[in-house]
C-alpha positions as CSV (number, residue, x, y, z in Angstrom):
1,X,-18.8,-17.2,-27.7
2,X,-15.6,-15.3,-28.2
3,X,-12.4,-17.4,-28.5
4,X,-14.4,-20.4,-29.8
5,X,-13.9,-21.4,-33.5
6,X,-17.0,-21.8,-35.6
7,X,-18.2,-25.3,-36.2
8,X,-17.3,-25.3,-39.9
9,X,-13.7,-24.1,-39.3
10,X,-12.9,-26.4,-36.4
11,X,-9.8,-28.5,-37.1
12,X,-10.6,-32.1,-37.5
13,X,-8.3,-34.3,-35.5
14,X,-6.3,-37.1,-37.1
15,X,-7.6,-40.6,-36.9
16,X,-4.2,-42.3,-36.2
17,X,-4.9,-42.8,-32.5
18,X,-8.5,-44.0,-33.2
19,X,-7.3,-46.7,-35.7
20,X,-4.5,-47.9,-33.4
21,X,-7.0,-48.1,-30.5
22,X,-9.4,-50.1,-32.6
23,X,-6.7,-52.5,-33.6
24,X,-5.7,-52.9,-29.9
25,X,-9.3,-53.4,-28.9
26,X,-9.9,-56.1,-31.5
27,X,-6.7,-57.9,-30.6
28,X,-7.7,-57.9,-26.9
29,X,-11.2,-59.2,-27.8
30,X,-9.7,-62.0,-29.9
31,X,-7.3,-63.1,-27.1
32,X,-10.2,-63.1,-24.6
33,X,-12.4,-65.2,-26.8
34,X,-9.6,-67.6,-27.7
35,X,-8.8,-68.0,-24.0
36,X,-12.4,-68.7,-23.1
37,X,-12.7,-71.2,-25.9
38,X,-9.7,-73.1,-24.6
39,X,-10.8,-72.9,-21.0
40,X,-14.3,-74.3,-21.8
41,X,-12.9,-77.0,-24.1
42,X,-14.8,-75.5,-27.1
43,X,-11.5,-75.5,-29.1
44,X,-8.2,-77.3,-28.5
45,X,-5.4,-75.4,-26.8
46,X,-3.2,-75.4,-29.9
47,X,-6.0,-73.9,-32.0
48,X,-6.5,-71.1,-29.4
49,X,-2.8,-70.3,-29.4
50,X,-2.8,-70.3,-33.2
51,X,-5.7,-67.9,-33.2
52,X,-3.9,-65.6,-30.7
53,X,-0.7,-65.7,-32.8
54,X,-2.5,-65.0,-36.0
55,X,-4.4,-62.1,-34.5
56,X,-1.2,-60.7,-33.1
57,X,0.5,-60.8,-36.5
58,X,-2.5,-59.1,-38.2
59,X,-2.5,-56.4,-35.5
60,X,1.2,-55.8,-36.1
61,X,0.6,-55.5,-39.8
62,X,-2.2,-53.1,-39.3
63,X,-0.3,-50.9,-36.9
64,X,2.7,-51.0,-39.3
65,X,0.5,-49.9,-42.1
66,X,-0.8,-47.0,-40.1
67,X,2.8,-46.0,-39.2
68,X,3.8,-45.6,-42.8
69,X,3.1,-41.8,-43.0
70,X,5.2,-41.2,-39.9
71,X,8.0,-43.4,-41.2
72,X,8.0,-41.5,-44.6
73,X,8.2,-38.2,-42.8
74,X,11.1,-39.5,-40.6
75,X,13.0,-40.6,-43.8
76,X,12.4,-37.2,-45.4
77,X,13.7,-35.4,-42.4
78,X,16.7,-37.7,-42.0
79,X,17.8,-36.9,-45.6
80,X,17.2,-33.2,-45.1
81,X,20.0,-30.9,-46.2
82,X,19.9,-27.6,-44.3
83,X,22.0,-26.0,-47.0
84,X,19.5,-27.0,-49.7
85,X,16.1,-27.5,-48.1
86,X,13.6,-29.4,-50.3
87,X,10.5,-27.4,-49.5
88,X,8.6,-28.8,-52.5
89,X,9.3,-32.4,-51.4
90,X,8.0,-31.6,-48.0
91,X,4.8,-30.1,-49.5
92,X,4.4,-33.1,-51.8
93,X,4.7,-35.4,-48.8
94,X,2.1,-33.4,-47.0
95,X,-0.3,-33.7,-49.9
96,X,-0.1,-37.5,-49.9
97,X,-1.1,-37.9,-46.3
98,X,-4.7,-38.7,-45.3
99,X,-4.1,-38.4,-41.5
100,X,-4.8,-34.9,-40.4
101,X,-2.3,-34.8,-37.6
102,X,0.6,-35.8,-39.9
103,X,-0.6,-33.4,-42.6
104,X,-0.7,-30.6,-40.0
105,X,2.8,-31.4,-38.8
106,X,4.2,-31.4,-42.4
107,X,2.5,-28.1,-43.2
108,X,3.9,-26.5,-40.0
109,X,7.4,-27.8,-40.9
110,X,7.0,-26.5,-44.4
111,X,6.0,-23.1,-43.2
112,X,8.9,-22.9,-40.7
113,X,11.4,-23.9,-43.4
114,X,10.0,-21.3,-45.8
115,X,10.3,-18.6,-43.2
116,X,13.9,-19.6,-42.2
117,X,14.9,-19.8,-45.9
118,X,13.5,-16.4,-46.5
119,X,15.3,-14.9,-43.5
120,X,18.6,-16.5,-44.7
121,X,18.1,-15.1,-48.2
122,X,17.4,-11.6,-46.9
123,X,20.5,-11.8,-44.7
124,X,22.7,-12.9,-47.6
125,X,21.3,-10.2,-49.9
126,X,21.8,-7.5,-47.3
127,X,25.4,-8.6,-46.6
128,X,26.2,-8.8,-50.3
129,X,24.6,-5.4,-51.2
130,X,26.1,-3.7,-48.2
131,X,29.6,-5.1,-48.9
132,X,29.4,-4.0,-52.6
133,X,28.2,-0.5,-51.6
134,X,31.1,-0.1,-49.2
135,X,33.7,-0.8,-51.9
136,X,33.2,2.5,-53.6
137,X,33.9,4.8,-50.6
138,X,36.8,2.5,-49.6
139,X,38.3,3.1,-53.0
140,X,37.9,6.8,-52.6
141,X,39.5,6.8,-49.2
142,X,42.5,4.8,-50.4
143,X,43.0,7.1,-53.4
144,X,42.7,10.2,-51.2
145,X,45.1,8.9,-48.6
146,X,47.7,8.0,-51.3
147,X,47.4,11.5,-52.7
148,X,47.8,13.0,-49.2
149,X,50.9,10.9,-48.7
150,X,52.6,12.8,-51.5
151,X,52.2,16.1,-49.8
152,X,55.6,17.4,-48.7
153,X,54.3,20.1,-46.3
154,X,52.2,17.7,-44.1
155,X,53.0,17.9,-40.4
156,X,54.1,15.0,-38.3
157,X,50.6,14.9,-36.7
158,X,49.1,14.8,-40.2
159,X,51.3,11.8,-41.1
160,X,50.3,10.0,-38.0
161,X,46.6,10.6,-38.7
162,X,47.1,9.5,-42.3
163,X,48.7,6.2,-41.1
164,X,45.7,5.6,-38.8
165,X,43.4,6.2,-41.8
166,X,45.3,3.7,-43.8
167,X,45.2,1.1,-41.1
168,X,41.5,1.5,-40.5
169,X,40.9,1.3,-44.3
170,X,42.9,-2.0,-44.4
171,X,40.8,-3.4,-41.5
172,X,37.6,-2.4,-43.2
173,X,38.7,-3.9,-46.5
174,X,39.3,-7.3,-44.7
175,X,35.9,-7.1,-43.1
176,X,34.1,-6.3,-46.4
177,X,36.0,-9.2,-48.1
178,X,34.8,-11.6,-45.3
179,X,31.2,-10.4,-45.7
180,X,31.3,-10.9,-49.4
181,X,32.5,-14.5,-48.9
182,X,29.9,-15.3,-46.2
183,X,27.1,-13.8,-48.3
184,X,27.5,-16.4,-51.0
185,X,25.0,-19.2,-50.8
186,X,27.6,-21.8,-51.5
187,X,31.3,-21.9,-52.3
188,X,30.5,-21.9,-56.0
189,X,32.1,-19.0,-57.9
190,X,35.1,-18.9,-55.6
191,X,38.1,-19.7,-57.8
192,X,40.0,-22.8,-56.4
193,X,43.6,-23.5,-57.3
194,X,46.7,-25.1,-55.9
195,X,48.6,-22.6,-53.7
196,X,51.3,-22.6,-51.1
197,X,49.9,-21.5,-47.8
198,X,53.2,-20.0,-46.6
199,X,53.2,-17.4,-49.4
200,X,49.6,-16.3,-48.8
201,X,50.1,-16.3,-45.1
202,X,53.4,-14.3,-45.4
203,X,51.5,-11.5,-47.2
204,X,48.8,-11.5,-44.6
205,X,51.4,-11.1,-41.9
206,X,52.9,-8.1,-43.8
207,X,49.5,-6.5,-44.0
208,X,48.9,-7.1,-40.3
209,X,52.3,-5.4,-39.4
210,X,50.9,-2.2,-40.8
211,X,48.2,-2.3,-38.0
212,X,50.7,-2.4,-35.1
213,X,53.0,0.4,-36.2
214,X,54.0,2.3,-33.0
215,X,52.6,-0.3,-30.6
216,X,54.8,-2.5,-28.3
217,X,53.7,-5.6,-30.2
218,X,55.9,-7.9,-32.2
219,X,54.5,-10.1,-35.0
220,X,56.6,-13.1,-35.9
221,X,56.1,-15.5,-38.8
222,X,57.5,-18.9,-38.1
223,X,57.7,-21.5,-40.9
224,X,58.9,-24.9,-39.5
225,X,56.8,-26.6,-42.2
226,X,55.2,-25.8,-45.6
227,X,52.4,-27.3,-47.5
228,X,49.9,-26.5,-50.3
229,X,46.1,-26.6,-50.6
230,X,43.7,-27.0,-53.4
231,X,41.1,-24.4,-52.3
232,X,40.3,-20.7,-52.6
233,X,43.4,-18.6,-51.6
234,X,41.0,-15.7,-51.1
235,X,39.1,-17.6,-48.4
236,X,42.3,-18.9,-46.8
237,X,43.7,-15.4,-46.6
238,X,40.6,-13.9,-45.1
239,X,40.3,-16.7,-42.5
240,X,43.9,-16.4,-41.3
241,X,43.8,-12.6,-41.5
242,X,40.8,-12.5,-39.2
243,X,42.7,-14.7,-36.7
244,X,45.8,-12.5,-36.8
245,X,43.7,-9.3,-36.4
246,X,41.9,-10.9,-33.5
247,X,45.2,-11.7,-31.8
248,X,46.5,-8.1,-32.4
249,X,43.3,-6.7,-30.9
250,X,43.6,-8.9,-27.9
251,X,47.3,-8.1,-27.2
252,X,48.4,-4.8,-25.7
253,X,52.1,-5.8,-25.7
254,X,54.2,-8.8,-26.3
255,X,55.0,-11.3,-29.1
256,X,52.5,-12.8,-31.4
257,X,53.7,-15.9,-33.4
258,X,52.1,-17.1,-36.6
259,X,53.2,-20.7,-37.2
260,X,52.9,-23.0,-40.1
261,X,52.8,-26.7,-39.1
262,X,52.2,-29.7,-41.3
263,X,48.6,-29.4,-42.3
264,X,47.7,-26.6,-39.8
265,X,48.3,-22.9,-39.1
266,X,48.3,-21.5,-35.6
267,X,48.3,-18.0,-34.1
268,X,49.8,-17.7,-30.6
269,X,49.5,-14.5,-28.6
270,X,50.7,-14.0,-25.0
271,X,48.4,-14.2,-22.0
272,X,47.9,-11.1,-19.9
273,X,48.3,-12.1,-16.2
274,X,48.6,-8.7,-14.5
275,X,45.4,-7.2,-13.0
276,X,45.6,-4.1,-15.2
277,X,46.2,-6.2,-18.3
278,X,43.4,-8.6,-17.3
279,X,40.9,-5.7,-17.1
280,X,42.0,-4.5,-20.5
281,X,41.8,-8.0,-21.9
282,X,38.2,-8.5,-20.8
283,X,37.2,-5.1,-22.3
284,X,39.0,-6.1,-25.5
285,X,37.2,-9.4,-25.7
286,X,33.9,-7.7,-25.5
287,X,34.8,-5.1,-28.0
288,X,36.7,-7.1,-30.6
289,X,35.0,-10.6,-30.8
290,X,33.8,-9.9,-34.3
291,X,36.9,-11.1,-36.0
292,X,36.8,-14.4,-34.2
293,X,33.1,-14.9,-35.0
294,X,33.9,-14.4,-38.7
295,X,36.8,-16.9,-38.5
296,X,34.5,-19.4,-36.9
297,X,31.8,-19.1,-39.6
298,X,34.5,-19.4,-42.4
299,X,36.0,-22.5,-40.7
300,X,32.5,-24.1,-40.4
301,X,31.6,-23.1,-43.9
302,X,34.6,-24.6,-45.6
303,X,35.1,-27.5,-43.1
304,X,38.5,-26.3,-41.8
305,X,38.3,-27.1,-38.1
306,X,39.2,-24.2,-35.8
307,X,40.5,-24.9,-32.3
308,X,40.9,-22.4,-29.5
309,X,42.9,-23.1,-26.4
310,X,43.6,-20.8,-23.4
311,X,46.1,-22.2,-20.9
312,X,46.4,-20.7,-17.4
313,X,49.5,-18.5,-17.2
314,X,50.5,-19.4,-20.8
315,X,49.6,-18.3,-24.3
316,X,46.3,-18.3,-26.1
317,X,46.4,-20.4,-29.2
318,X,44.0,-20.4,-32.2
319,X,44.8,-23.2,-34.7
320,X,43.2,-24.2,-38.0
321,X,43.6,-27.7,-39.3
322,X,43.3,-28.4,-43.0
323,X,42.1,-32.0,-43.7
324,X,43.7,-32.4,-47.1
325,X,47.2,-30.7,-47.2
326,X,49.3,-31.3,-50.3
327,X,53.1,-31.6,-50.4
328,X,55.0,-28.8,-52.2
329,X,56.5,-30.0,-55.4
330,X,60.2,-29.2,-55.9
């Protein structure tokens, strides 16, 4: 009949339940026999109790022995590292098992991990290759815009268009840089050094000011504190740059403040409370949530906690806390 597997290919069920049921049945039989022996004075009550306790201990040992494959699988999964999955270890564990149900579970987990790892590898390769390919046209656009800026006969409209091209190029450069960082399998290869966060952040603020030319938006850099980090300044710059750009895209007008506090950096942009501004804000959130998504992934990747707060009638605050800040040497 269709839909019915052939007799030779039918999956054989595991024997774990059968063995446990046999142990339970034998334990029950021993207890019944010992109880009858004590009730009929065939054996002393103490001997019957001793027989019951011995049979219970043997049953516990038997069940514990049958549970060893499940416990081994649980230990393997408890020590599992999602960043470095041990697919070979999972396959080896599956080869050791004699119980078919446990072996089937391990093979299924191994296949799932292999597919997820393949998907992640393809995603990293695509992001890396696409980011590298985008660098060449970006370089051409930057060189061409610099050459156009030297033209003395360009109209006012041409200068405004050229500035928009430059701002868009700057945004695309930041996006490509973020993609290149995220495409790395680990943080190996990213140069780490001791750097002052204020200096790097000050440069990112200057870059961001180019994006708001002609808009009623003020970008302020506040430095009530200063500290250093031992990390990749490139990653730090990209993370903070994404938060600043997100705030710029969420603000139609007002004052955005980038603040350096002891061990943390925050970006504060004003809330929009008017109905017209509120409708623009919702449209902006839907359109420009990509910068915040990249910032979240970078903060998770490098374990720099990102906190977002939105207070009614007040400002929206995005703050990043750095667990190991260093004092600045004089």
